[in-house]
C-alpha positions in Angstrom: -5.6 24.1 14.5 -7.8 23.1 11.7 -7.5 19.2 12.5 -8.1 19.6 16.2 -10.5 22.7 16.3 -11.9 23.2 12.8 -15.4 23.3 12.0 -16.1 20.0 10.2 -18.8 19.9 7.6 -18.9 16.5 5.2 -18.5 17.1 1.8 -19.9 13.3 0.7 -18.9 9.9 0.9 -15.7 8.4 -0.2 -16.8 5.3 -1.8 -13.7 3.0 -2.5 -13.3 1.9 1.2 -15.3 -1.2 3.1 -16.0 1.2 6.0 -18.1 4.4 5.6 -15.2 7.3 4.9 -16.1 11.0 4.1 -14.7 13.9 2.3 -14.8 16.7 5.1 -14.0 20.5 5.0 -12.6 21.7 7.6 -13.3 26.1 8.1 -11.7 28.3 11.3 -12.4 32.2 10.1 -10.9 32.3 7.0 -8.1 29.3 6.9 -10.5 25.9 5.2 -8.9 22.7 4.1 -10.1 19.3 3.6 -9.4 16.4 5.5 -11.1 12.6 5.4 -13.2 11.7 8.1 -14.0 7.8 9.5 -16.0 7.8 12.1 -16.6 5.0 14.6 -20.2 4.7 13.8 -19.6 3.8 9.8 -17.1 0.9 10.6 -18.1 -2.8 9.6 -17.6 -5.1 12.5 -14.5 -7.3 11.7 -13.6 -10.7 13.6 -10.2 -9.8 13.9 -10.2 -6.2 15.2 -12.4 -4.9 17.9 -14.4 -1.4 16.7 -12.4 1.5 16.7 -9.9 1.4 14.0 -9.9 5.1 14.0 -7.6 4.7 16.9 -5.4 2.6 14.6 -4.9 5.5 12.7 -3.8 8.0 15.0 -1.7 5.6 16.4 0.2 4.8 12.8 0.6 8.8 12.3 2.0 9.0 16.0 4.2 5.9 14.8 5.4 7.8 11.7 6.3 10.9 13.8 8.1 9.5 16.5 10.3 7.6 13.6 10.9 11.0 12.4 9.8 9.8 8.7 6.6 11.6 8.1 4.9 9.7 6.0 1.3 9.4 7.3 -0.6 12.4 7.0 -1.3 14.5 10.2 -4.0 12.6 11.9 -6.3 13.0 14.9 -9.5 12.0 17.2 -12.1 14.0 16.5 -15.6 13.2 19.2 -17.2 16.0 17.8 -17.4 15.5 14.4 -20.6 15.1 12.2 -21.1 11.4 13.2 -19.4 10.7 16.2 -16.0 9.9 17.3 -13.4 9.3 14.3 -10.2 9.7 13.1 -9.6 13.3 10.9 -6.7 12.8 8.7 -5.4 15.6 6.4 -6.1 15.4 2.8 -3.2 14.6 0.3 -3.4 17.1 -3.1 -1.9 15.2 -5.9 -2.3 13.4 -9.0 -4.5 10.2 -7.7 -4.2 8.0 -10.7 -0.4 7.5 -9.5 0.1 4.6 -6.8 2.6 2.3 -6.0 2.7 0.0 -8.8 3.1 3.5 -11.4 5.5 4.8 -8.8 7.9 1.6 -8.6 7.6 1.3 -12.2 7.7 4.6 -13.2 9.9 7.0 -10.9 13.0 5.0 -9.5 13.3 8.4 -7.6 11.0 7.1 -5.1 12.2 4.0 -4.4 14.1 4.5 -1.5 11.0 6.4 0.4 8.8 3.1 -0.9 10.9 0.9 0.8 11.1 2.7 3.9 7.5 2.3 3.4 7.6 -1.5 3.5 9.7 -0.9 6.8 7.0 1.0 8.3 4.4 -1.6 7.1 6.6 -4.3 8.9 6.4 -2.5 12.2 3.3 -1.5 12.1 2.0 -5.0 10.9 -0.4 -3.4 8.3 -3.0 -5.8 6.7 -3.9 -3.9 4.4 -1.2 -1.9 2.0 -2.7 -1.9 -1.2 -1.1 0.1 -4.4 -3.3 2.8 -3.8 -2.7 3.3 -0.1 0.2 5.0 -1.4 -0.3 8.7 -2.6 2.7 11.1 -4.0 1.4 14.7 -3.1 1.4 17.5 -5.0 5.0 18.7 -3.7 6.5 14.9 -4.6 6.3 13.6 -1.5 5.1 10.1 -0.8 2.4 9.2 1.8 0.8 5.7 3.2 -2.5 6.5 3.9 -5.4 3.8 5.3 -4.2 2.4 8.3 -7.0 1.0 10.5 -6.0 -2.4 9.9 -2.4 -2.0 11.8 -0.9 -3.6 14.9 -2.9 -6.9 15.3 -1.1 -8.9 17.8 -1.0 -11.8 15.6 1.4 -11.4 12.2 -0.9 -10.4 9.5 1.1 -8.0 7.1 -0.4 -8.1 3.7 1.0 -5.6 1.3 1.8 -5.1 -1.8 4.9 -3.6 -1.4 7.3 -7.2 -2.2 9.6 -5.6 -4.6 12.5 -4.8 -1.8 12.3 -8.0 -0.1 15.6 -9.4 1.4 17.6 -6.1 0.5 19.7 -5.1 3.9 18.1 -2.2 5.7 19.7 1.3 6.1 21.7 1.6 8.9 20.1 4.9 9.5 16.5 3.4 9.7 17.6 0.9 11.7 18.6 3.5 14.1 15.5 4.6 13.8 13.3 1.8 15.0 15.8 0.2 17.8 14.4 1.9 20.2 10.9 0.6 19.9 12.5 -2.6 20.5 12.7 -1.8 24.4 10.0 1.1 24.4 7.0 2.2 22.4 5.7 5.4 23.0 2.9 6.0 25.4 0.9 7.9 23.4 0.9 5.0 20.7 0.4 2.3 23.6 -2.3 4.1 24.7 -4.4 3.4 21.5 -3.5 -0.6 21.7 -3.9 -3.3 23.4 -1.1 -4.5 25.9 -0.3 -7.4 23.6 0.1 -5.3 20.3 2.4 -3.3 22.0 4.9 -6.3 22.7 4.1 -8.0 19.5 4.8 -4.6 18.1 8.7 -4.5 20.3 9.5 -8.7 19.0 8.7 -7.2 15.2 11.0 -4.6 15.7 13.8 -7.0 17.4 13.7 -9.6 14.6 14.4 -6.6 12.2 17.4 -5.4 14.0 18.9 -9.1 14.3 17.9 -9.7 10.6 18.6 -6.8 9.3 16.7 -6.9 5.7 13.6 -6.1 4.7 10.9 -8.6 5.1 10.7 -11.7 2.4 7.0 -13.6 1.6 7.8 -16.9 1.5 4.5 -17.5 1.4 3.4 -15.7 -1.8 -0.1 -15.2 -0.3 1.0 -11.7 1.7 -1.2 -9.7 -0.4 -4.3 -7.6 0.3 -7.2 -7.6 -2.1 -7.9 -5.7 -3.9 -4.5 -5.1 -5.0 -5.4 -1.4 -6.0 
């Protein structure tokens, strides 16, 4: 309700990203919450991605929900936000000093979730999985954020999550992704180009054949900066 219909008030700009990103307060009656707002008007033009990265933020959320993995915070598209059309994503409260590198090193109980995120990033073809894009919420749940650079038809995977490379993919996760080999849900496909939908299916088909988490044989598939 707050994400889809709440009043949006900008609180300030989040300066860590290259595109304009804002912390916003959502309110509806006595209810309020924070969200991260990414307007199309604040996107830096890119040679390899069309304008409208906010659609990919929404597509990543829908993909996560389709898989039943719940690893992307609730994300909607709003046309009535202060700076125009863009994505609104639920703000994750937690210790923002924690990120992928600290979680992997200090919290082995998170490794299964982190490995699952590595698979998600391959399926979504995430071009920008920095360590700081992995959060642990106040309830201990692991979240992935910043998915504007996903779903390219060309293989562009860049991530810091390579510690699980070559490990077998659990059968339950293979079962989760297997329907995507034949059909991408209409709500996800509607946010992507047709060639990107086909490429997503082919990545899933490859994972179902190899049954191990991807390996970077080049040593160059890292984002920058790493955090």
